[in-house]
C-alpha positions, 0 to 999 in steps of 0.5 A: 500500500503506497503511502506518503510519509506524512501519515507514517510520521504522524504514527511514528511520532506517537509511538516513539519509533522510526521508519527504516528507509532502505536504498534500492537498486535492483529487484533483489533488494526490493524483494528482500526489504519487502519480505523482511517488512512482511515478516515483521509487519513493519512499514518501510520506505524505499529510497531511490538515489541519483545513482540508483536512477542512473543505474536501473532507470526510474521506469524500471524502478517504478514498475518494480514498485508497482509489483510491490503493491500487488505482492504486498498489499498489507504493508505501508510503504513510500516511494522516496527520492533520496538526495534530489539536488535540483528542482528538476530531478525532484519535479521529475520524481513527483511527476513519476509517481513518487509519494515523497521527495527529498531536496537536498540543498544543504551544500548551498548558502542558507538563503539559497537552500531556503529558496530551492527548498520552498520551490520544491515544497510548493511543487510537491504539495500542489500534487499531494506529494510530501517533501523532506529537506536537509539543513547542515552537512553530513561528511562522507561520500554516498553516490553522488553526495560528497562532503569533506570532514572539514566542511561537515557542519552540525544543524543549528537549532535556531536555523532549523526552526526558521528553515521549517517556518519559511519552507514548509517542508514536511520533514528535516534531515539533521546533521547531529554526527552521522555521515555518509559511506562506510568510514563514519568515525575515526574514534568512538561513534557519537551522536549529539542528542543535546543538539537534537533535543534543542532542535526538538524543543524549538519544533515540537511534534516535527519529524527529523530524519537521520541520514548516514545512519548505517551501522557498518556491522563488523560481521559483514565487513569481515565477511567481505574481507574474508572473501577477497574484499578490502574494506579496512577501517570501516565504522558506523553508528551504533545501533544503541545510538540509533535506537535512542534517536528513534524514541525521540522525534527521529521518524526516519533513519536512512540505511544503505551501506549495511545492505551493500555490505551484506549483498556484496559479502554474501555474493563473494561467499557464495561464489567462493565456495561454489566456483563452478556456479554461474547462475545469477539466481543462485548467488543473488538468491543467497544474498537476498535471503540474508538481506531479508534478515538484515531488514528484519534486524534493522526494523527492530533497531527502528522499533517499527515492528508490528506497526504496519 
């Protein structure tokens, strides 16, 4: 059942949980996410990044999502544009049937961010689509999104209040310590909950989003490396911190890197143990099964099980 995130977030705010938002790139990922959601009876958000649009073509992705509505009619889900960086990609997604879009103008000066965000919000709202925005910059790299550590900037609470009031956005991605990619922390993982509370005090009952929130689970980093990978020094956000954020006003937690790691690790493992196998259904099927388990696990981290 395709929904907009506004409905999902209203329930999440009341229930003190977050909706897991998973990035999708192919059929197996969509199947794994939705099967995990079915098993846990959880709402989910399917996210399409610029990179996914280039790789899979938005028409293919949209048609696969239409199949989701038929196969999983009991599971509420949203189709969301992740990190749209200009008006045209947001417009194209709204016109293409997305239920939610994100305009990410966080790299621009404050006034330019407001102007572009407001333009997208107005276009989306006129067509019954909700809009996410971002204020503050997250370090790291994800698809075409890259911010150097020295340029990373936490969200200013007073600016957040002004930004939401002036743009009318439906949710706001805040920078409180997460970062994109697999190499999030050089020291101990840390999230600024004091800053999040300051923002919440100024914007009560407003939904916030955590980007760059993969945990980079060591077991799957090790799995990749055991079977030929070279992923050294990867470290993500602890699941205890994410669960704590989900009990506050964080209603959406983005997860991408963890899914990439589990799929890559399982494909590497299967092909290493079955060197004569060349049927993609075998190794992608094995990866999809483990992928489903990862989705189930992340649903429990967010606390969204039994909330469908």
